[in-house]
N, C-alpha and C positions, 0 to 999 in steps of 0.2 A: 413404113418409114424406117430407114436405117438409123443406127446410133449416131452416125456422122451428120446426117441431115437434120436429125432431131436436135443435136447439140448446136448446129449452126442456126437453126430457127430460134432456139432459146436465147442465143447471144446476140442476134441481129435485131435491132429495134425496128419496129414498124415505122413507117414515115408519117409525118404530119404535113399538111399543106399550108399552114399558116394559123393565125389566130382567128377563132370563130367569133368571139365577142369578149368584151370586158364588162363586168358588172361592178358598180360602185355603190356602196351603201350611203344613202343621203338622208338628211333630216327633213327635206321639203322637196317633193317631186316637182312642183310647179316652178319653184325658184331655181332648182338645178337645171331643169329643162330649158328655161329662159336663158340661163347663163351659157349653156353649150350651144343652143340654137343661135343666139345672138353673136357669140364670139366665134364659133367654128362653122356656123352655117349648117348645123345638123338638123334633121327633120325626124319627127316621130313616125315610126313604122309599126309599132305595136304598143298596146296599153293593156295591162292586165292586173288581175288580183288573184292571190293564192290564199284563200281563207284557211285552208288546212295548215299552212305554214306561217300564216299571219303577216303577209306583206303585200304591198302593191308595187308594180314595176312598170317602167316605160323603156322602150328600146328606141334609140335614136340612130339614124344612119347618116354618115358623111359620104355623100354620093360619089365624090371623086376618088376617095381611097377605099371605099366599101367597108370602112371601119364601122362596126356596130358597137355602140356604147349603151349598156343597160344601167338604168338608175333604179335602185331598189330602196323603198322606204318601209322599214319594219314597223309593225304596230307597237304601240306603247308610247310612253311620253318621250319626247325628244330630249336628248341630254342638254342640260342648260349650264352645266359646270364646265369650265375651261378644261378640267382634267379629262372630260369625256370627249373633247374635240379630237378630230383626227390628228395624229402625229406620226411621222414616218419612222420614228425609232421604235414603235411598238411592233409586235408580231403582225404580219399581214402585208398589205400594200406599202411599199416605200414611196413610189411616185409613178406617174404615168407620163411617158415621153412620146411626143409626136415628131416624126421626121419632117423637115422642110427641105426643099430641093436645092436651095442656094443661100448664100449669105444675103443676097438681095431680098429673098423671101423672108428671111429672119428680120431684116431691117423693116420690111413692110409689116410684119407682125408687131414689132415694137411700136410703130406708128399707130396701128389699129388698137393696141392695148391702151396707149396714151389717149387716143380719140374717145375710147369707151370708158375711160377713167378706171381701168383695171390696174391695181397695184402690181408691180413686177420688180424683178431684180436688176433690170438693164441687161444688156448682152455681156456675158462673160466669155472672153476669148481664150482659147487654148490651142495647143499645137495640133491636136487631132480633131477638135470640134469647137463650135461656138454654141452657147446655150442661153436661152431666155427663160427664166423661171417665174411662174405665177401660181396662184392658188384659186381653187374653185370656192363656191359659197360655203362648203363644209371644211375648208382649209386643206383639202387634198392637193398636194403639190403636183403641178403640171409643168412639163418642160416643152419648149419648142426647140428642136435640136437639129443643128446643121452639122453633118459629119463631113469633115474635110477629106480630100482624096487620100492623104496619108493614112487616115484611119480606115477608110474603105478598103485600101489595099491589104490591110491586116486581116480582113474578113474573107479574102478570096484564097 
C-alpha cells in the first residue's frame, strides 16, 4: 500500500447502511412491550436474559419499517423517585422520533393517541416539519414527525 492510498483509507469513513436497532432501558418489560405493541403495532421477535450483565431484554419489530426496538430491564430495584425518571436533559437519549409519510398520517396518529387515551402535545406546526410529541410509560419522549418538502430538500 502506498502512502497516498493509506492516507486516503484513513480519512475516508466506511459506510453504514442504516440503524440496526435502538435499545431503551425500561422499568417494566411487560408494560413497555404492551405500550409499543398496542400503539405502534410492534411484535416481539426475541426475548432474552443476560445473567452475566444482569438484564433481561425483548426485541420488537415494526414490520412495515423494519425498525427493531429493544427494551432492556436491568436488575435491581426500579427507581421510584421522580429524580430517577427519564429526562431528556440528562446525558444519553434525548428523544426518539418516528417519521410519518404525510400530514394526513400525522392527523391519523393524533386520532389514534386520543382513542387510546395517550397524553400528547397536539400537533405543533413549523415551516419545515410538523410534530406530535408523546411519552412512553418510562417518560421517554417520542415524536411522530412529518418532514415537509422544504426540509427534505435540505437533505439532498
